[in-house]
C-alpha positions, 0 to 999 in steps of 0.5 A: 500500500502506498502512502500519499501526502496531502496535495498529491495529484492522483489518477482516479479509478473507474468510473472516473478514468482520465480524471485527476484529483488532489488528495486533501485528507486521510481518515485512518478510521475509514482507511480512505483518502478524501480527494478533491475533483475540480472546485466543488466535488470531493470523494473518498477512495481506498489507497489501492484505488489511487495512482500518483499522477506522473507528468 
């Protein structure tokens, strides 16, 4: 399992393929990252679902 830092840009899993988001928080109790997509949407993802964006 990878450890992501706040502010890391990540690629999202299906059905959000081709979309990048920014990690804004980690919730240990849920073992999930909160990722911001655009300016007004935030979703939780498992660490295994996210891939660090390589530009």
